[in-house]
C-alpha positions as CSV (number, residue, x, y, z in Angstrom):
1,M,8.0,-60.8,-30.1
2,M,9.0,-57.2,-29.7
3,R,12.7,-58.1,-30.3
4,L,11.8,-60.0,-33.5
5,L,9.7,-57.0,-34.7
6,A,12.6,-54.6,-34.0
7,L,15.0,-56.9,-35.8
8,L,12.8,-57.1,-38.8
9,L,12.4,-53.3,-38.9
10,A,16.2,-52.9,-38.6
11,V,16.8,-55.4,-41.5
12,K,14.3,-53.5,-43.6
13,A,15.8,-50.1,-42.8
14,L,19.3,-51.5,-43.6
15,G,18.0,-52.8,-47.0
16,W,16.5,-49.4,-47.8
17,S,19.7,-47.6,-46.7
18,Q,21.7,-49.8,-49.0
19,E,19.3,-49.3,-51.9
20,L,19.4,-45.6,-51.4
21,A,23.1,-45.5,-51.3
22,Q,23.3,-47.4,-54.6
23,V,20.8,-45.0,-56.2
24,L,22.7,-42.0,-55.0
25,K,26.0,-43.4,-56.3
26,Q,24.3,-44.0,-59.7
27,G,22.9,-40.5,-59.6
28,E,26.3,-39.0,-58.8
29,Q,27.8,-40.9,-61.8
30,V,25.0,-39.6,-64.1
31,F,25.5,-36.1,-62.8
32,Q,29.2,-36.1,-63.4
33,R,28.7,-37.5,-66.9
34,S,25.7,-35.3,-68.0
35,C,25.7,-32.2,-65.8
36,A,29.2,-31.4,-64.4
37,T,30.7,-30.9,-67.8
38,G,32.2,-28.0,-69.6
39,Y,30.3,-24.8,-68.9
40,C,27.5,-26.5,-66.9
41,H,27.3,-27.2,-63.2
42,G,30.4,-27.9,-61.1
43,S,31.3,-31.2,-59.5
44,K,29.0,-32.2,-56.6
45,G,26.6,-29.4,-57.4
46,T,29.1,-26.5,-57.0
47,S,28.8,-23.5,-59.2
48,G,30.4,-23.6,-62.7
49,G,29.2,-22.0,-65.9
50,A,25.7,-22.7,-64.5
51,P,24.5,-21.8,-61.0
52,R,25.3,-23.8,-57.9
53,L,22.8,-26.6,-57.1
54,A,24.0,-27.8,-53.7
55,G,22.4,-26.3,-50.6
56,R,19.8,-24.2,-52.4
57,G,16.7,-25.4,-50.5
58,F,15.2,-26.9,-53.6
59,D,12.4,-29.5,-53.0
60,Q,12.4,-32.8,-55.0
61,S,9.3,-31.8,-57.0
62,Y,11.1,-28.7,-58.4
63,I,14.3,-30.7,-59.1
64,S,12.4,-33.4,-60.9
65,N,10.5,-30.9,-63.1
66,T,13.6,-28.9,-63.9
67,V,15.7,-32.0,-64.8
68,T,12.9,-33.6,-66.8
69,R,11.7,-30.6,-68.7
70,G,14.7,-28.3,-68.8
71,V,14.5,-24.5,-68.5
72,P,13.1,-22.7,-71.7
73,G,15.4,-20.1,-73.1
74,T,18.5,-21.3,-71.3
75,A,21.3,-23.9,-71.9
76,M,19.5,-26.3,-69.4
77,P,18.2,-29.1,-71.6
78,A,15.3,-31.5,-70.9
79,F,16.7,-34.8,-69.8
80,G,13.4,-36.6,-69.8
81,N,14.0,-37.5,-73.4
82,T,17.7,-38.5,-73.1
83,L,18.1,-40.3,-69.8
84,S,16.6,-43.7,-69.0
85,R,13.9,-43.6,-66.2
86,P,16.3,-45.2,-63.6
87,D,19.1,-42.7,-64.5
88,L,16.6,-39.8,-64.4
89,A,15.3,-40.9,-61.0
90,A,18.8,-41.5,-59.7
91,V,20.2,-38.0,-60.7
92,V,17.1,-36.3,-59.3
93,A,17.6,-38.2,-56.0
94,Y,21.2,-37.2,-56.0
95,I,20.5,-33.5,-56.5
96,A,17.8,-33.7,-53.8
97,S,20.5,-35.1,-51.4
98,L,22.7,-32.2,-52.2
99,N,19.8,-30.0,-51.0
100,G,19.6,-31.7,-47.6
101,I,16.7,-34.1,-48.4
102,A,17.7,-37.1,-46.2
103,N,15.4,-39.7,-47.8
104,P,14.8,-38.6,-51.4
105,S,12.3,-40.6,-53.5
106,V,14.0,-43.2,-55.8
107,N,10.9,-44.2,-57.7
108,P,11.4,-43.5,-61.4
109,G,7.7,-43.2,-61.9
110,P,5.3,-44.7,-64.4
111,A,6.1,-42.5,-67.4
112,A,7.2,-44.4,-70.5
113,P,10.8,-44.0,-71.7
114,G,11.2,-40.9,-73.8
115,S,8.2,-39.0,-72.4
116,V,8.4,-35.7,-70.6
117,A,6.4,-35.3,-67.4
118,G,4.2,-32.3,-66.7
119,P,1.4,-30.4,-68.5
120,P,1.9,-29.0,-72.0
121,E,3.0,-25.4,-72.2
122,P,0.2,-22.9,-73.1
123,E,0.3,-21.3,-76.5
124,L,2.2,-18.0,-76.3
125,S,2.1,-14.9,-78.4
126,P,5.5,-13.6,-79.6
127,E,5.6,-11.0,-76.8
128,A,4.6,-13.6,-74.2
129,A,7.2,-16.1,-75.5
130,R,9.9,-13.3,-75.2
131,G,8.6,-12.7,-71.6
132,R,9.0,-16.5,-70.8
133,D,12.6,-16.3,-72.0
134,L,13.3,-13.2,-69.9
135,F,11.6,-14.8,-66.9
136,Y,14.1,-17.8,-67.0
137,D,17.0,-15.8,-68.5
138,A,20.2,-17.6,-67.6
139,V,22.4,-14.7,-68.7
140,R,21.1,-12.6,-65.8
141,G,22.2,-15.2,-63.3
142,F,20.3,-14.8,-60.0
143,A,18.8,-11.5,-61.2
144,R,16.1,-13.3,-63.2
145,C,12.5,-13.7,-62.0
146,S,12.7,-17.5,-61.7
147,T,15.2,-17.1,-58.8
148,C,12.2,-16.5,-56.5
149,H,9.1,-17.4,-58.5
150,E,7.8,-20.7,-59.9
151,V,5.6,-20.8,-62.9
152,S,4.3,-24.0,-64.6
153,G,6.6,-26.1,-62.4
154,M,9.7,-24.1,-63.3
155,G,11.6,-21.7,-61.1
156,I,12.2,-21.6,-57.3
157,P,9.0,-21.2,-55.2
158,V,10.5,-18.7,-52.6
159,A,7.5,-16.3,-52.9
160,T,3.9,-17.3,-52.9
161,P,2.3,-18.3,-56.3
162,I,1.5,-15.4,-58.7
163,N,-2.3,-15.3,-58.6
164,K,-2.8,-11.7,-59.6
165,V,-0.6,-10.3,-62.4
166,P,0.1,-6.5,-62.2
167,P,-1.3,-4.6,-65.2
168,T,1.8,-2.6,-66.0
169,A,5.6,-2.5,-65.4
170,A,5.2,0.6,-63.3
171,V,2.7,-1.2,-61.0
172,L,5.1,-4.2,-60.8
173,R,7.9,-2.0,-59.7
174,A,5.8,-0.4,-57.0
175,L,4.4,-3.7,-55.9
176,A,3.7,-3.9,-52.2
177,T,5.3,-6.8,-50.3
178,P,3.1,-7.4,-47.2
179,D,4.3,-11.0,-46.8
180,V,7.9,-9.8,-46.1
181,S,8.6,-9.5,-42.4
182,T,11.6,-8.3,-40.4
183,V,13.2,-11.1,-38.4
184,T,15.9,-10.6,-35.7
185,L,18.4,-13.4,-35.1
186,D,21.4,-13.1,-32.8
187,G,20.9,-9.4,-32.6
188,E,20.9,-9.0,-36.4
189,S,17.7,-7.8,-38.3
190,M,16.9,-8.8,-41.8
191,P,14.0,-8.9,-44.3
192,A,12.6,-12.4,-44.6
193,L,9.8,-14.6,-45.9
194,V,8.8,-16.8,-43.0
195,V,7.9,-20.3,-44.2
196,S,6.9,-21.9,-40.9
197,Q,7.3,-21.6,-37.1
198,G,6.9,-24.9,-35.4
199,K,7.7,-26.1,-31.9
200,S,11.1,-27.7,-32.9
201,H,12.3,-25.3,-35.6
202,A,11.5,-22.2,-37.7
203,L,12.2,-21.8,-41.4
204,F,12.6,-18.5,-43.3
205,Y,14.1,-17.2,-46.4
206,D,16.7,-14.6,-45.7
207,L,16.2,-11.8,-48.4
208,T,19.5,-10.0,-47.7
209,S,21.2,-12.1,-50.3
210,V,20.4,-13.2,-53.9
211,P,19.3,-15.9,-54.2
212,P,17.5,-15.9,-50.9
213,V,18.9,-18.4,-48.4
214,L,16.6,-20.8,-46.6
215,R,17.5,-20.9,-42.9
216,T,16.4,-23.2,-40.1
217,V,16.7,-22.0,-36.6
218,A,15.3,-22.7,-33.1
219,P,12.0,-20.9,-32.7
220,A,13.1,-19.3,-29.4
221,A,16.1,-17.6,-31.2
222,L,13.9,-15.9,-33.8
223,K,11.9,-12.7,-33.3
224,V,9.5,-11.8,-36.1
225,T,8.0,-8.4,-36.7
226,S,5.4,-7.6,-39.4
227,G,6.5,-5.3,-42.2
228,S,9.9,-4.5,-43.8
229,A,11.6,-1.8,-45.8
230,W,12.4,-4.4,-48.4
231,R,10.8,-3.8,-51.8
232,H,10.2,-5.9,-54.9
233,S,11.8,-3.2,-57.0
234,S,15.2,-3.9,-55.4
235,V,15.5,-7.2,-57.2
236,I,14.1,-6.5,-60.7
237,G,16.6,-3.8,-61.6
238,S,18.1,-5.9,-64.3
239,Y,15.0,-5.5,-66.5
240,D,13.8,-2.4,-68.2
241,D,10.1,-1.6,-68.6
242,T,9.7,-3.1,-72.0
243,E,11.2,-6.4,-70.8
244,L,8.9,-6.3,-67.7
245,S,5.9,-5.7,-70.0
246,S,6.8,-8.9,-71.9
247,I,7.2,-10.8,-68.7
248,L,3.7,-9.7,-67.6
249,A,2.3,-10.9,-70.9
250,F,3.8,-14.3,-70.3
251,L,2.5,-14.4,-66.7
252,R,-1.1,-13.5,-67.8
253,V,-1.1,-16.7,-69.8
254,A,1.1,-19.1,-67.7
255,A,0.5,-18.0,-64.1
256,T,-3.2,-17.3,-64.1
257,P,-5.0,-20.1,-62.2
């Protein structure tokens, strides 16, 4: 009986593996046709005119939102209205696999063809709309806010959600960063945002580079000390105070719970 059960499980796993392989192949074809073209992303998620997608530590929810809805104010279009549901699910699963997700979901979801998932965007004033464009500004590359912050399902959730919006640009520049620690690995110290410390592995974002790198190490190899000399002002230097004020206007509407 146990042998039969093991055989049935093996057959089921093989069928899933074959289905996943077919979906990922389909997703790669969709990516090459729709995303790795001209000034967009490079082949297999490498950098091109647009940023690198492979090995960025994105989760599948973020990938799905971005591919489906696009990125406002950038050249990244919303593919929810142009790709079929199977093609959309396949390319999301493919990009997820490029980010180390071993068993990405291949369910295209219940949405009808041509619809875009996610809640509608809140109504924005002209200043807040400018702030939204600045928040996701593709021209700044990784110096934009959305490199580390997610708002309305868009951006990279490196930092914790923005629950309290600073009142002024000056306060934003002087913002304290109590969640940033100093970690020591192989004798090297670096500022980091620690994601988890389990029995088998520890995850943290290394803030010495932009964008931050998500690293996985053995817990015994990592020493974590509270506090760091790292400051938020070191990564928002591409914006002037007027631009930061517009971004804050956007966040008051879009990031307030």
